[in-house]
N, C-alpha and C positions, 0 to 999 in steps of 0.2 A: 452570605459569604461567597465570594468568587472562588470557584474551584479551578485548579490548574487544568489546562486543556490545550487545544490546538490553536488558540487565537494567536499566541505569540509566534508560533511557527508559520502560520499563514501570513502574518505581517512580515516576518523575515523573508518569506519568498517574494512578497510584493515589493519589499524595500531591501534589496540585496546589499550585503555589507562589502562585498569584494570591490575594491577600487574606491571606496568612500574616502579613505584617509590617504592624502598625498605623501605623507612622510611624517617625520617626527622632529621636534625641536625642543631640546632640553627635556625629552621624555613626553612632551605634550604634542598631540597630533596636529599637523597642519591640515585644515579642511578647506573646502571651497568657500569662497567669500560671497555667496549669493544669498537668495531668499531663505534657503534651507540651511544656512551656515550653523545654526544652533541645534540641528536635529541629528548630528552624526555621532556615532560611538567612537570611543578612543580606539587607536590602532591596536591590532594584535589579539583581539578577543577570540577565544577558541569557540568551538561549536556550542558547547554548553553555556558559555558566557553570553554568546549572541542570543541564545534562546531566552536566557534570563533578561537580557536587555530588552528584547521585544515584548516579553510578557509585561515587564514594567511599563514599557511605552504604551501598551494597550490599556493598562489600568490608568495611566496618567491621562490618556485621551478619552477614557470611558465616560459616557453620559449615564449617570445613575438614575434610577427610577424609584417611584414610590412603592413601598411594601404594603401588602404582599403582592408579588407579581408572578406571572407565569415563569419568567426567567429569574429564579431566585439567586442566581449568581451575581446579579447587578442591582438588586433592590436594597432599599434602606435609606434613600435620600431623605434628608431633613430629620425630624419634622420642620425645623427652621434652617434656612440655608441662604447662600448668596448666589451660587451658580451651580450648574449641573455637573461640571467636569473641571479637573485641575487645569486643563489646557484653555478653559474659558478665560482665565486671568493671565495666562502665559502663552498666548497664541504663538505657535512655532517656537516655543520656549523663550520668547522674547519678553519685552516690557509691555505692561498694560498702559491704558490711557484713561484719564479722568473725563467726566462729562465736560462738554464745551459750553453748554447752556443750561439754565435752570430746569428746562423741560426734559432734559436727557437723563435717562436712567444710568445708574452706575453699573457698567458692564465688566470692568476689570479693576475696580476700585472697591475698597472696603473701609469701614470705620471702626477703629478700636474705641471702646468705651471703658470708663472706670470711674470710681469715686475714690477720694483719698483713703488710704489705709495705713496700717502700722508698718514700721520698717520690716518686721518679720514677714509681712505680706508683700514685700517688694515695693512698698510705698503706695500701692494702689490695691484695690480689690474690685471685683466685678460689680457692675451696677445691679442692685438687688432685684430689679424687674427685667432688665434687658441683657444682663450678662456682660461679657467683655468684648463682644463683637455684635454690631447691629446687623440683623438679618432681615433683609427686605422681602424675602420670599418664604413661602411656607407651603406644605402639602395641603390637599383638600381637607377641610375640617379643622384646620389650625390657623388662627389669626396670625398674619405676618406682623412683624414688629413695627412696621410703618414705612414711610418714605423719607429719604434724605434728599435735600435740595442743595446743590452746589452753585454758588455764584462767584464770579471772579472779580476781584478788586484790583484795578490796574494802577501802576505808578510808572515813573520814568527815571532813568539814570543817565546822566551825561558823562561820558568819558573824557579823559584829558585832551584828546584831539578833537573834541566837539561831537563825536558820534553819540546819537541818542538811542538808548535801548529801552524798550517797553518791557516792564516786568509785571507779573500778576501773582496774586496769592488767593487761596480759596477761603470762602466763608460758607459755613454749613448751617443749615436750618433743618428742622424736622416737621413733618406733618403726618396726619392719619396714624398717630401713635396707637398701637394696639393694646398696650398694657399700662396706660396711665402716663402722667407727666414724667419727663426725664429728670426734672429738677436740676440741681447743680451737678454737672457731669463733665468729665474730661473727655474730649473727643479728638481723635487723631486720624486723619484720612491717610490711606496708604494705597498705592497702586502696585500691581504685580511687577516683580522684577525678573530679569533674565535669569535662567537657571543653569547655565553652563558652568563647568568647573567646580561644582559644589563639593564633589568628592575630594578634590585636591585641597580645597580650603579646610575640609574636615580633617585632613591628614596632617595639617601643620601642627607641630607639637605644642602643647600648652606651655612648655618651658620657653619656646620661642616668643609666644605672646607675652609671657611674663617679663622676659628680657626687654622687649620693646616697650612695655608699659613702665619699666624702671628708668627708661631714658628720658632726658629732658632736652628737647631740641630748641633750635632758634625760634624767635618770635613767641616764646611762651607756650610752644606746642608740647603737650604732655598727654599721651594716650592713656586710657584707663580700661582695664578689663571690667566687664559687667559680671559680678559674682552673683550667682543665682542661689536658690535654696541649697543649704548645705555647703556653700562656698564653691560650688561647681562653676567654672568659667563659661560664659556664653560667647558664641561666635556667629550665630545666624540670626536673621531678623534685623529690621531697621535699627533696633536698639540692642542688638546682640543679646536678646532675651531667650535664646534657645541654645542648649549646650552642644547639639550635634545635628547632623543631617536627618537622622531618623526621627528625632523629636520634632524638628521643623516640619517634616512631612506629615506626621501623625497629627500635629496641631492644626495644620491647614486642612486636612481631611475633616476634622471635627468642626472647626470654626467656619469653613467655607462651604462644605457640602453636607454637614450633619452626619458624617460617616464615622462610626465608632471603630476603634482598633484596640489592640492589647495595651497601648499606652493611654488610651482614653476610652474605657469601656462603657461609660455612661453617655446618654444623649445630652446635647447642649440645650437642655430645658431648665429654666429657672423655676423656683418654687411656685411663683404666681402664674406660670404658664401651664394651666391644668390640662388643656387639650393637647399640648405638646407632650406632656408627661404620659398621657394615656394613649398616644398614637402607636400603631404597630411598628415594629422594627424589622430589619432585614437579617436578623441573626445577632448573636452576641459572641464576639464582635462582628460587625458587618464587613470589615476588612481584616482578614485573618493575618496571623504572623507571617505566613509564607508569602502572602500577597504584599504585605508591607515590606518584606525583604526584597521582593522584585522591584517595587517602585524605588526603593532606596538604591538598589543596584543600578537601575536605569539612570537616575539623576546623578549618581556618583560617577558614572562612566560616560556622561555627555562630554564630547570633546570641546576644547577651547579653540576657537579659530586662530590660525597663525596671523601674525602681524602682516600688514600690507605696506608696500612702498617705504619700508623702514630705512632704506639707503638714499631716498630722495633728499636733495639738499634742504628743502623746506622742512621736511620731517625731522632731519637731524638738527637743524637750527631750532626747531620748536621743542625738541627734547632738551636741548641745552637751556632754553628759556624757561621751560617747566621746572628744571632743577634750580635755575638761578632765582626764580620766584619763590622757591622753597615749597612748592606744591608737593614735592616728593617726601616732605617731612611726615605726612600722613599717608599719601599714596605711594607706599614703599614699592620701588621697582621690582624687587625680587624677594621671595620667601623660599623656604625649602621644606618639603614634606618629610615626615619622619617615618617610623614604622607604621604599616597599615595591614595588620594581620588579616582583616576581613577582605580587604581589597588590595592585594599585594602589588598589582600593576601601578598603583598610585604612590608607592613608597619610594623614598629617597630621590625625589625629583626636584630640580630647581624650577620654580614657577614664577610667572610674572603677572600677578593679579592687580598690581598697583593699589595695594591696600595693606594696612597693618591689622585689620580686623578689630580695631580698638574703638572705644568711644572717644568723641571729641566734642567740646562745646562749640556749637556752630552759630551762636549768637541769638538775639531775640527774633530776628526775621523768620528763621526756620523753626523756632521753638514751637512745640505743641503743648507745652505746659504739663505734660503727662509723664511722671516718673515711671520707671519700670525696673524693679529691683534696684541696683545701684546706679542706673542711668538716670540722670536728671531730665527735666522737661526741655533742656536746651542741648542735650547730647544726642548724637547719632553715631552709629557705626560707620567707619569709612567704607563706602561702597567700592567693590572691585571695579576697575575700569576696563578689564579685558573684554574685547568684543564691543565696546561702546561705539566704535566707529561704524558698526554694521547695523545700528539701531534703525535707521530709516529703511534699509533694505529688508530687514526682518519684520519690522512692525509697521511699515508704511509711513509712520510719522515719528517725530522726535519728541519724547516727553521724558524729562529727567527729574531727579530728586525724589524724595519719599512720597510726595503727593502729586507728582507729574506736572507741577506748575511751570517748569522751565521748558520752553519750546525750542531751545537751542542750547548748545554747550556754553555759549557766551552768557545766556541768562543764568544757567546753572552756576557758573563761576561767580557771577555778580551777586548771588544770594549768599555766598560764603562770608561768614563773619565770625566773631568770637576768636577762637584760636587761629582761624584762617583769614582774619581781617587783613593782616599785612601782606599775605600772599595775594589776596584779591586786589589790594591797592596797587601792588606792582603790576598786575595785569591791567588795571584801569589806566595806569600811566604809560603803557606801551603804545607805540604807534600802530597804525593799521597793519603794516607789513609784519610786525612782530606778533601781533595777535593772531593774524592768519597763519603764521608759521606754528605757533603753539597749538592752534586748533587743528592744523594738519597733523601734528604729532598725535593728538588725542584720537583723531579719526583713523590713524594707522593702527591703533591698539585693537 
């Protein structure tokens, strides 16, 4: 278990807070729009809060090691895992990227696994031998689960003005399986997403989400809450299968790093994985409640970058076109946070995530066929768009959608179907100048 110490204070000295935030807009800090745009804390943190922020940042960036280790504050990796640190899948707190060729390993991508289950189990249950996440890595003495191979299948889409756009979608195969055949299994590839503004999303009242879900918009758009075990509403994760930020963090620590916490005190070992179950651990739990608190505080208080060039004529025209195409039916321009007793700086703010945090049917092209509680195999949570225009600066390349298939915002829009079909068709009918204006608006977010 990591013990509180001077690490966060040292980082605070190396990365001073003074002058980081340029101002505030609707309570959300404006930050510099450069390569480090997603690394800044919200404005106004006091000294104690800054210390918590940097302790959480140190844990988020921490590379974990195999237990037992001389430094028992950071041991407990695995026994099965995907990466060594949270930041490995969220470099500079931005988006991950999928492999580009079959020979390339998954560095910031993971695979969800499941087999069909009863409704009470959320429609799916973990694979009996491989669990609910495929772990390609393992500590010494424990067989890894195998290797996943991604190949891209390309297609083409011609727009109304004759512009040809190349699209691609992933095909996954497995080799070197360590625990027997997979058999009939549901597989869903996912890339890491940007992590700014998560505390603000956590502070949106359930009543707001329920009211949005009760609305029926044009084009047959009808958002849905994902009700989890006990009827608890979900809001985080690609299918909104996590109820709050803390649960999202603890789930990622276990599934991605094999690090236990108070929310997940048991290692991610299946009954058939004997060596995994017999491997030494780094304490019970390996991430204590205080450390989980710090990581949650850090992610809750990552600032959302302010918009850029929002008064430029092309951006203003693009915003009007975005609304006219009815994209804002799901990508709601504004929400308001409610009470936030644990993080009072996030309470009562008008925010602009461009999301309703609800599930929508996105059609067969994006479907993974994998239900998750009340989410069907065709439904996905509306992803927030704030900061999307900084993707290339922060992550070096542009990769969008849940599996990173889209190499541009145009590609991402063209994959929209189901409830978003008519909005996509309006985009396809636009001329080049209109499409460029709409993209300019998105890049200003």
